[in-house]
C-alpha positions in Angstrom: -16.8 -11.9 -28.3 -18.9 -9.3 -26.4 -17.7 -10.7 -23.1 -14.1 -10.4 -24.3 -14.8 -6.8 -25.4 -16.0 -5.9 -21.9 -13.0 -7.5 -20.2 -10.6 -5.7 -22.6 -12.3 -2.4 -22.0 -12.2 -2.9 -18.2 -8.5 -3.7 -18.3 -7.7 -0.7 -20.5 -9.6 1.7 -18.2 -8.1 0.2 -15.1 -4.6 0.6 -16.7 -5.4 4.2 -17.7 -6.6 5.2 -14.2 -3.5 3.5 -12.7 -1.3 5.6 -15.0 -3.2 8.7 -14.0 -2.5 7.8 -10.4 1.2 7.6 -11.3 1.4 3.9 -10.4 4.2 3.4 -13.0 6.5 5.7 -10.8 5.1 4.7 -7.4 5.9 1.0 -8.2 9.6 1.9 -8.0 9.5 3.8 -4.7 11.0 2.3 -1.6 8.8 2.4 1.7 7.8 6.0 2.4 5.0 8.3 3.3 2.0 7.2 5.4 2.9 4.2 7.6 6.4 3.9 6.2 7.1 2.0 9.4 4.6 -0.8 8.7 5.6 -0.9 5.1 9.3 -1.4 6.1 8.3 -4.1 8.6 6.6 -6.1 5.8 9.5 -5.5 3.4 11.9 -6.4 6.2 10.3 -9.8 6.8 10.5 -10.6 3.1 14.1 -9.6 2.8 15.1 -11.5 5.9 13.5 -14.7 4.4 15.5 -14.1 1.3 18.8 -13.5 3.1 18.2 -15.8 6.1 17.5 -19.2 4.7 13.8 -19.2 3.8 12.5 -20.7 7.0 8.7 -20.1 6.9 8.0 -20.5 10.6 11.0 -18.5 11.7 10.3 -14.9 10.6 12.3 -11.9 11.7 12.9 -8.2 11.0 15.9 -5.9 11.1 15.0 -4.5 14.5 16.6 -6.4 17.3 14.0 -5.9 20.0 13.1 -9.5 20.8 14.8 -11.8 23.3 15.7 -8.9 25.6 16.8 -6.7 22.6 19.2 -9.2 21.0 17.5 -10.4 17.9 14.6 -9.7 15.5 12.5 -12.8 15.9 8.8 -11.9 15.6 5.6 -13.2 14.1 2.7 -11.3 12.6 -1.0 -12.2 13.3 -1.3 -12.8 9.5 0.5 -15.8 8.0 3.6 -14.6 6.1 2.6 -16.1 2.8 2.9 -12.8 1.0 6.3 -12.1 2.5 7.5 -15.6 1.8 6.3 -15.5 -1.8 8.0 -12.2 -2.4 11.2 -13.7 -1.0 10.8 -16.5 -3.6 10.4 -13.9 -6.3 13.6 -12.2 -5.0 15.3 -15.6 -5.6 14.2 -15.4 -9.2 14.5 -11.7 -10.0 16.9 -10.5 -7.3 16.1 -8.2 -4.4 14.3 -5.0 -5.5 11.5 -3.2 -3.8 9.6 -2.9 -7.1 9.3 -6.7 -7.2 7.3 -6.5 -4.0 5.2 -3.5 -5.0 4.3 -4.8 -8.5 3.4 -8.3 -7.2 1.2 -6.9 -4.5 -0.3 -4.4 -7.0 -1.2 -7.3 -9.4 -3.0 -9.1 -6.6 -5.0 -6.0 -5.9 -5.8 -5.6 -9.6 -6.9 -9.2 -9.6 -9.4 -8.4 -6.9 -10.8 -5.4 -8.9 -11.0 -7.6 -12.0 -13.0 -10.2 -10.1 -15.3 -7.4 -8.8 -15.9 -6.5 -12.4 -16.7 -10.1 -13.2 -19.0 -10.5 -10.2 -20.9 -7.4 -11.2 -21.1 -8.4 -14.8 -22.3 -11.9 -13.8 -25.1 -10.4 -11.7 -26.1 -7.3 -13.7 -25.3 -8.3 -17.2 -24.4 -4.7 -17.9 -21.0 -3.6 -19.2 -21.3 0.0 -18.0 -22.3 -0.7 -14.4 -19.9 -3.6 -14.0 -17.0 -1.4 -15.1 -17.9 1.9 -13.5 -19.0 0.4 -10.1 -15.7 -1.5 -10.0 -13.7 1.5 -10.8 -15.6 3.5 -8.1 -13.8 1.5 -5.5 -10.5 2.4 -7.2 -11.2 6.0 -6.1 -10.8 5.4 -2.4 -7.4 7.1 -1.5 -6.8 4.4 1.1 -7.3 1.6 -1.5 -5.4 3.4 -4.2 -2.5 4.1 -1.8 -2.2 0.6 -0.3 -3.1 -1.2 -3.6 0.5 -0.4 -4.8 2.3 -0.9 -1.6 3.9 -3.4 0.8 1.0 -4.2 3.3 -0.9 -7.5 2.9 -4.3 -5.8 3.7 -5.0 -4.9 0.0 -4.2 -8.5 -1.1 -6.4 -10.0 1.6 -9.2 -7.6 0.4 -8.7 -8.7 -3.2 -9.0 -12.4 -2.3 -12.2 -11.6 -0.3 -13.7 -10.2 -3.5 -12.6 -13.2 -5.4 -14.1 -15.5 -2.8 -17.5 -13.6 -3.1 -17.4 -14.1 -6.9 -17.2 -17.9 -6.5 -19.7 -17.9 -3.7 -22.3 -15.9 -5.7 -21.8 -18.4 -8.6 -22.5 -21.2 -6.1 -25.6 -19.3 -4.9 -27.1 -19.1 -8.4 -25.7 -22.3 -10.0 -25.7 -24.7 -7.0 -22.4 -26.2 -8.2 -20.4 -27.5 -5.2 -17.1 -26.8 -6.9 -17.8 -23.1 -6.7 -18.4 -23.4 -3.0 -15.2 -25.2 -2.3 -13.2 -22.8 -4.5 -14.7 -19.9 -2.6 -13.7 -21.5 0.7 -10.1 -22.0 -0.4 -10.0 -18.3 -1.6 -11.5 -17.1 1.7 -8.8 -19.1 3.5 -6.1 -17.3 1.4 -7.7 -14.0 2.2 -7.8 -14.7 6.0 -4.2 -16.0 5.9 -3.1 -12.7 4.4 -5.1 -10.8 7.0 -7.2 -12.2 9.8 -9.9 -9.5 9.4 -10.7 -10.9 6.0 -12.7 -13.5 7.9 -15.6 -10.9 7.9 -16.9 -12.6 4.8 -16.7 -16.2 6.0 -18.3 -15.3 9.3 -21.2 -13.9 7.4 -21.5 -17.0 5.2 -21.3 -19.1 8.3 -24.2 -17.1 9.8 -26.3 -17.7 6.7 -25.4 -21.4 6.8 -26.5 -21.7 10.4 -29.8 -19.8 9.8 -30.7 -22.0 7.0 -29.7 -25.2 8.8 -31.8 -24.2 11.9 -34.8 -23.4 9.7 -34.8 -19.6 10.6 -34.0 -18.6 7.0 -35.4 -20.0 3.8 -33.2 -19.1 0.9 -34.8 -21.2 -1.8 -38.4 -22.1 -2.4 -37.5 -25.7 -3.3 -34.6 -27.4 -1.4 -31.7 -25.8 0.5 -28.7 -23.9 -0.7 -26.4 -25.8 1.7 -27.8 -29.3 0.9 -24.7 -31.1 2.2 -24.4 -29.6 5.7 -21.7 -31.9 7.0 -19.4 -31.4 4.1 -19.9 -27.6 4.1 -19.5 -27.3 7.9 -16.3 -29.3 7.8 -14.9 -27.0 5.0 -15.9 -23.8 6.9 -14.6 -25.1 10.2 -11.3 -26.1 8.6 -10.7 -22.4 7.6 -11.3 -21.2 11.2 -9.2 -24.0 12.6 -6.2 -23.3 10.3 -6.3 -19.5 11.0 -6.8 -20.1 14.7 -3.8 -22.4 14.8 -1.7 -19.8 13.1 -2.8 -17.1 15.6 -1.9 -19.5 18.5 1.5 -20.1 16.8 2.1 -16.4 16.4 1.2 -15.7 20.0 3.4 -18.5 21.4 6.3 -17.6 19.0 6.2 -14.0 20.2 5.9 -15.0 23.8 8.9 -17.4 23.5 11.0 -14.6 22.1 9.6 -11.9 24.4 8.5 -10.0 21.4 5.8 -7.3 21.7 6.5 -5.8 18.3 3.5 -7.2 16.3 0.2 -7.2 18.0 -2.0 -10.2 18.5 -4.0 -8.2 21.1 -7.1 -5.9 21.0 -7.3 -2.2 21.8 -10.9 -1.8 22.9 -12.8 1.4 23.4 -13.4 0.7 27.1 -9.7 1.1 27.8 -9.9 4.8 26.9 -11.3 7.7 28.8 -13.7 10.3 27.4 -11.0 12.6 26.2 -9.0 9.8 24.5 -12.2 8.6 22.7 -12.9 12.1 21.6 -9.3 12.3 20.3 -9.7 9.2 18.2 -12.9 10.6 16.6 -11.1 14.0 16.0 -8.2 12.2 14.2 -10.6 10.3 12.1 -12.7 13.3 11.2 -9.7 15.7 10.4 -7.2 13.3 8.9 -8.6 10.0 7.8 -12.3 10.4 6.8 -11.4 12.2 3.5 -8.9 9.4 2.8 -11.6 6.7 3.0 -13.7 8.2 0.2 -14.7 11.7 -1.0 -17.9 12.8 0.7 -19.8 12.4 -2.6 -19.1 8.6 -2.6 -19.9 8.3 1.1 -23.3 10.0 0.3 -23.8 7.5 -2.6 -23.0 4.6 -0.4 -25.5 5.9 2.2 -28.2 6.2 -0.4 -27.5 2.6 -1.5 -27.8 1.5 2.1 -31.1 3.2 2.6 -32.4 1.7 -0.6 -31.6 -1.7 0.8 -33.4 -1.0 4.0 -36.4 0.5 2.2 -36.7 -2.5 -0.2 -35.5 -5.2 2.2 -38.0 -7.8 1.0 -37.0 -7.3 -2.6 -33.3 -7.8 -1.9 -31.4 -11.0 -2.5 -31.7 -12.9 0.8 -28.1 -14.0 0.9 -26.7 -10.6 0.0 -28.9 -8.7 2.5 -28.2 -11.1 5.4 -24.5 -11.0 4.5 -24.6 -7.3 4.8 -26.4 -7.4 8.1 -23.8 -9.9 9.5 -20.8 -8.0 8.2 -22.3 -4.7 9.5 -22.5 -6.2 13.0 -19.0 -7.7 12.6 -17.6 -4.3 11.6 -19.1 -2.6 14.6 -17.7 -5.3 16.9 -14.3 -4.9 15.2 -14.3 -1.1 15.6 -15.2 -1.4 19.3 -12.4 -4.0 19.9 -9.7 -2.1 17.9 -11.0 1.4 18.6 -7.8 3.2 19.5 -5.9 1.9 16.5 -8.2 3.9 14.2 -6.6 7.2 15.4 -3.4 6.5 13.5 -4.0 3.5 11.2 -6.0 4.1 8.0 -5.1 0.7 6.6 -7.1 -1.0 9.4 -10.2 -0.1 7.4 -9.3 -1.9 4.2 -10.9 -5.3 5.0 -14.1 -3.4 6.0 -14.5 -2.2 2.4 -16.1 -5.5 1.6 -19.2 -4.1 3.4 -19.7 -1.2 0.9 -19.0 -3.5 -2.0 -21.8 -5.8 -0.9 -24.1 -2.8 -0.3 -23.5 -1.6 -3.9 -24.0 -5.1 -5.3 -27.2 -5.6 -3.4 -28.6 -2.2 -4.3 -27.9 -2.6 -8.1 -29.3 -6.1 -8.0 -32.5 -4.6 -6.7 -32.5 -1.8 -9.3 -31.9 -4.3 -12.2 -34.7 -6.7 -11.1 -37.3 -4.2 -9.9 -36.5 -0.7 -11.2 -35.1 -1.4 -14.6 -35.9 2.1 -15.9 -33.6 3.7 -13.4 -31.0 0.9 -13.9 -30.9 1.6 -17.7 -31.4 5.4 -17.5 -29.0 7.3 -19.7 -29.3 10.3 -17.4 -28.4 8.2 -14.4 -25.4 6.7 -16.2 -24.2 10.1 -17.3 -24.5 11.4 -13.7 -22.6 8.4 -12.4 -19.9 8.9 -15.0 -19.3 12.4 -13.8 -19.2 11.2 -10.2 -16.6 8.6 -11.1 -14.4 11.0 -13.1 -14.5 13.6 -10.3 -13.5 11.0 -7.7 -10.7 9.6 -9.9 -9.3 13.2 -10.0 -9.9 13.4 -6.2 -8.0 10.2 -5.5 -5.2 11.4 -7.8 -4.8 14.6 -5.8 -4.8 12.6 -2.5 -2.2 10.2 -3.7 0.0 13.1 -4.9 -0.3 14.7 -1.4 0.7 11.5 0.3 3.9 11.2 -1.7 4.7 14.9 -2.2 3.1 16.6 0.8 3.6 16.7 4.6 2.7 13.1 5.0 6.0 12.0 3.4 9.2 12.6 5.3 11.4 11.3 2.4 13.3 14.6 1.9 14.5 14.6 5.5 15.6 10.9 5.3 16.5 10.5 1.6 20.1 9.5 2.3 19.0 6.3 4.0 17.4 5.2 0.7 20.8 5.0 -1.1 23.4 4.7 1.6 23.8 0.9 1.6 26.4 0.6 -1.2 28.5 3.2 0.6 28.3 1.3 3.9 29.6 -1.8 2.1 32.3 0.3 0.5 33.7 1.4 3.8 33.7 -2.2 5.2 30.3 -2.3 7.0 28.8 -5.7 6.3 25.1 -6.7 6.5 26.0 -8.7 9.6 27.3 -5.6 11.4 24.7 -4.3 13.9 24.1 -0.5 14.1 22.3 2.2 16.1 20.3 4.5 13.8 19.5 8.1 15.0 17.0 9.7 14.7 14.3 7.1 14.1 11.5 6.1 16.5 10.4 3.4 14.0 12.7 0.8 12.4 12.3 2.0 8.8 15.9 3.3 8.5 17.3 -0.2 9.5 15.4 -1.8 6.6 16.4 1.0 4.1 20.1 0.5 5.0 19.7 -3.3 5.2 21.4 -3.3 8.6 20.1 -5.0 11.7 20.2 -3.1 14.9 18.4 -0.6 17.1 16.8 2.8 16.8 15.1 5.2 19.3 12.1 2.9 19.3 10.0 2.7 22.5 8.6 -0.7 23.1 5.3 0.2 24.7 4.4 -3.5 25.5 0.9 -2.8 24.1 0.4 -0.4 27.1 0.3 -3.5 29.3 3.8 -3.6 30.7 6.9 -1.6 31.5 8.0 0.4 28.5 11.5 -0.1 27.1 13.2 3.0 25.6 16.0 2.2 23.2 18.9 4.6 22.7 17.2 7.6 24.2 20.0 8.4 26.6 23.7 7.4 27.2 22.7 4.3 29.2 20.6 3.2 26.2 23.4 3.7 23.8 25.8 1.7 26.0 23.2 -1.0 26.4 23.1 -1.4 22.6 26.9 -1.5 22.4 26.9 -4.2 25.0 24.5 -6.2 22.8 26.8 -5.9 19.9 26.3 -2.5 18.2 29.4 -1.7 16.1 28.4 1.6 14.5 26.3 4.6 15.3 24.6 6.1 12.3 23.4 9.7 12.7 21.3 11.4 10.1 22.4 15.1 10.4 25.0 16.7 12.6 22.3 18.7 14.3 21.2 15.5 16.1 24.5 15.4 18.0 24.1 19.0 19.2 20.4 18.4 20.1 21.2 15.2 22.0 24.3 15.8 24.1 24.3 12.2 25.3 25.5 11.1 21.8 28.7 13.2 22.0 30.8 10.6 23.9 30.1 8.0 21.3 30.7 10.3 18.3 34.5 10.3 18.4 35.6 8.1 15.5 34.1 9.2 12.2 34.3 6.1 10.0 32.5 7.7 7.0 30.1 10.4 5.8 27.4 9.9 3.2 25.8 13.3 2.4 24.1 14.2 5.6 24.6 10.8 7.3 27.5 10.5 9.7 28.9 7.0 10.5 30.8 6.5 13.8 32.8 3.4 14.7 31.8 2.5 18.3 34.7 0.0 18.7 37.6 2.2 17.6 39.7 4.0 20.2 41.1 6.4 17.6 39.7 9.9 18.0 39.3 11.9 14.8 36.1 13.8 15.5 35.2 16.2 18.3 32.0 18.2 18.0 33.0 20.3 21.0 36.0 21.7 19.3 34.3 24.0 16.9 36.7 26.5 15.4 35.3 30.1 15.2 35.7 31.6 11.7 34.1 34.9 12.5 31.9 36.7 15.0 29.4 39.2 13.6 27.8 41.8 15.9 25.1 44.3 15.3 24.2 46.8 18.1 21.7 48.8 15.9 23.6 52.0 16.8 25.2 52.7 13.4 23.6 53.0 10.0 25.0 53.3 6.5 24.9 56.6 4.7 21.6 55.7 2.9 20.2 54.5 6.2 19.1 51.2 4.6 21.7 49.0 6.5 22.9 48.6 10.0 26.7 48.7 10.4 29.0 46.8 12.7 30.7 49.0 15.2 34.3 47.6 14.7 34.4 46.4 11.1 31.5 48.4 9.4 30.0 45.2 8.0 26.6 45.8 6.6 23.6 44.2 8.2 20.1 44.0 6.6 17.1 46.3 7.2 18.6 49.4 8.8 15.3 51.1 8.0 13.8 49.4 11.1 16.1 51.2 13.5 14.1 52.8 16.4 14.9 54.8 19.5 11.7 53.7 21.3 13.5 50.8 23.1 17.0 49.6 23.5 18.8 46.7 25.3 22.1 48.5 25.2 22.9 51.9 23.7 20.1 54.0 22.3 18.7 52.0 19.4 17.1 48.7 18.5 15.4 47.1 15.4 11.6 47.7 15.6 9.8 44.9 13.7 6.1 44.9 13.0 3.5 44.0 10.3 4.4 47.1 8.2 8.2 46.1 8.4 8.2 42.5 9.4 11.9 41.8 8.6 14.5 43.2 11.0 18.3 43.2 11.4 20.0 40.3 9.6 22.8 39.1 7.4 23.4 37.1 4.2 26.0 34.4 3.7 26.8 33.1 0.2 29.8 30.8 0.6 28.4 28.0 2.8 30.3 24.8 3.2 28.9 21.4 4.4 29.6 20.9 8.1 29.7 24.6 9.0 27.5 25.8 11.8 26.1 29.1 13.1 25.1 30.2 16.6 22.8 33.1 16.5 21.6 35.1 19.5 19.6 38.3 19.9 17.9 40.2 22.7 14.1 40.6 22.2 11.5 42.7 23.9 8.0 41.5 22.9 4.4 41.8 23.9 1.8 39.2 24.9 0.4 39.3 21.4 3.6 39.4 19.4 6.7 37.4 20.1 8.9 37.6 17.0 11.8 35.2 16.3 15.1 34.5 14.6 14.6 33.0 11.1 17.2 31.3 8.9 16.2 30.5 5.3 18.0 29.7 2.1 17.5 29.8 -1.6 17.2 28.3 -4.1 17.2 25.2 -1.8 14.1 25.4 0.3 15.3 25.7 3.9 13.4 27.4 6.7 14.3 27.3 10.4 12.5 29.1 13.2 13.5 27.0 16.1 14.3 29.6 18.8 15.2 28.9 22.5 15.0 31.4 25.3 18.3 31.5 27.2 17.9 34.5 29.5 15.0 36.6 30.8 15.7 39.9 32.4 13.6 41.9 34.8 13.4 44.7 32.3 11.4 42.5 29.9 14.3 41.8 27.5 15.0 38.2 26.8 17.9 36.5 25.0 16.8 34.0 22.3 19.2 31.7 20.4 19.3 29.5 17.4 21.7 26.9 15.9 22.0 26.3 12.2 23.9 23.4 10.7 24.9 23.4 7.1 24.0 20.1 5.3 25.3 19.0 1.9 22.0 20.4 0.4 22.6 23.8 1.9 26.3 23.9 0.9 26.8 26.5 -1.9 23.3 28.1 -1.3 22.5 31.6 0.0 21.6 31.6 3.7 19.8 34.6 5.2 19.6 35.1 9.0 17.2 37.7 10.2 14.7 38.6 12.9 11.0 38.5 12.0 7.6 39.6 13.3 4.5 39.6 11.1 2.1 40.9 13.8 0.8 44.4 14.2 2.2 44.8 17.8 5.9 45.8 17.4 8.7 43.6 18.8 12.2 45.2 19.5 15.4 43.3 18.7 18.9 44.4 19.8 22.5 43.1 20.1 22.4 40.5 17.3 25.4 38.2 17.4 26.2 35.6 14.8 29.1 33.2 15.4 30.2 31.2 12.3 32.1 28.0 12.9 34.5 26.1 10.6 33.3 22.9 9.0 33.9 19.9 11.2 34.7 17.9 8.0 37.5 20.2 7.1 40.5 18.5 8.8 43.3 19.9 6.7 44.3 22.2 9.6 44.1 19.5 12.3 
C-alpha cells in the first residue's frame, strides 16, 4: 500500500509539473521553435511511412535531394522504429502531429517513472526518489524534447529503464533482470546510437571482472555465466552495427548526404572555430542544459564521489568513470555539432543521473544523518521548486520568444487544405521559398525542394538548391509544378524569382502559389500601379509649426518641429533628428490593403557616431521595419537611403507610420522624403 502511495504521488506530481510546463498545449503544436528542421524531418519520415506503404527499410522524407535531387530516399543512423511505430498509430488514429508528440512524451515519462523506481529501489526513501527524479525534469533541454518529435528523449528514457533492470540484476543476481536490461538497452541504442554509452560501460565492467582486475563481490562473480552474457552484449553491438552499415550503404546508393553517419571532430576546426563553438555553448546552450544551481549541485555530487571513492558502489563508480570517458570521446568526435545542436547532449544526461544515484547511495549507507536531515530536504525542495519555475520560463521563451519563427511562417501550418482545394495534390512537387531547411515541405505535406544547401558534410562540392534562376529551372526540369512563396517581399528581394512568378494559381494569406507549367500570364510584379506620390522637402510648415507641408498639395507630414536651417540637401531646410527629438519627418496611413506596397526614399546627412534610418511600424499589429539600403552617396556627405514596405494580410486595415529616426545624441539631418504608394497586386478589377 505504501509503495502504491509513493507511485501515485510521483505520477500526480509529474502530471502537475507537466501542466505547469504547458504540456497540454504543447502536445498539439506542429514542429516549431528550436530545431524545427530536425523535428520536421522525424515527422516527415513517419508521415511518409504512413502514406507510402509502410516499408521499414525504405525510409524517405519530403525533401527531394537524393538521387541527384530527384527523390527523398534517406536513412538515419538510428533505426526508424519510433517513426514506424508512429506511422502504425496514424493507421489507427489518423494522421495528427499530436499523436506523435503524445506517444513520444509517454515514452519520456516512462523513463522518468523508472528513474523514480530505480531511486526508490536503492534508497527506500519516497522523498528522495520523487524529488531527485523530478530534478531531471527541470532541464530545459529535457523538458523541451520530452514532448517533441526527436527520438533522443525516448532513447534516453529506455537507457534509464535499462539501468533499473541492471541494478536489480546487480543486487538480486537474477539472470532475467540482466537479459531484460540488455533488450531495453538494445531498444535505446536502436532509437539513438549514442544511447550505447550505458552498454559500453557495462561491457567495461564485465571485461574488468572477467580479467580479474575488478572484484565486485566478495564471494563469486557478478557475471557468473560469461559466455552467455558476452553473447548477449555482443548481439546488441552487432545489430546496431549492422543497421549503421545499412544506413551508410542506403545513403550511398541514393547519393544522400542529408542524414549524417559521419563524425565532426575537433581537429577539423581551427582555433577561431573552436572558440566559436565554446562561445555558442556558453551564451546560448549552457543555460538550457540546467540552471547554474543544478550544475553546482551535480558538481558537488561528483566531488563527493571522488572524495569517498572507496565507499561508492563499485559498479556505479566504474560505470561513471567509463561513461565520463565515453562522453569526452563523443564530444571530441562530434565537437562542431555542439555549436548549434542542444539535443546532442540528451544521451549524455545518463552520466549526471548515475552521479546523483551513486552520491545518494553513499549518503544513505554512510552518512544517514545528512540523508535523512529535514533541513537538507527543505533546502532541496526549494532548489527543485526554483528550477521547475526556471524550466517553465525557458520553455515559454522557446515557444514564445525569438527562438520560434512561427509568426513569420504560420501560414504554412494550415495551408494544406487550401492547396487541395485549388487542385494541388500530395503528389505534385513544389519549390518552397523562403526556406533553407525542409520544414515547410512537411508542414504543407508536399514533396519538393527549398533553398537548402547540401553541404555534403563539408567533404564534397556543395549543392545550392533554388538560390538563383538556374536552380529554379533545374527544379522545374526535375518535375516542380508549383512555386510557393511566403510573402510578396521575397519576389522583390530575389529578382531571379520574377520570371517564374507569372501565373498566380492561388493566394493563402501571405502565401502566393504560382503555377510553373501554365503559360497564362495573370501576375506581373513589375507592373506596379502608382496610387500616389508624397513628397516632403521640409521647406513648408503648418501654421502651428508642428507639421511639415507638401509643396504642391499641402499634405501634412509628421514632426514639423524638427525643421532646421543648419543643413539642407535642397532648399534651405531639413529635419534635424537627435536624442532630444528622435522622430523626424514622416506620414501615417490608415487605409492599408493587402498586396499594396510602398517605396520610401530620403536624403540623409549623418556623422560617424549617428546614422539614423527610415522606420516603418504599425499598430495594433506589431510590425517594425528598419531595413534601409544606401542607393546614392554624394561628395557633399548627403546619401540617399531607401526602403520597401509590403502590406501583408496581417497589416491590412492597420495603421502604418513611416518616419525617420535617430536616438543618438549626435544629430542626423534628413531631407527630400518621398513616399510612393502602389496599388495592390491582388486588385485585378482594373486589369
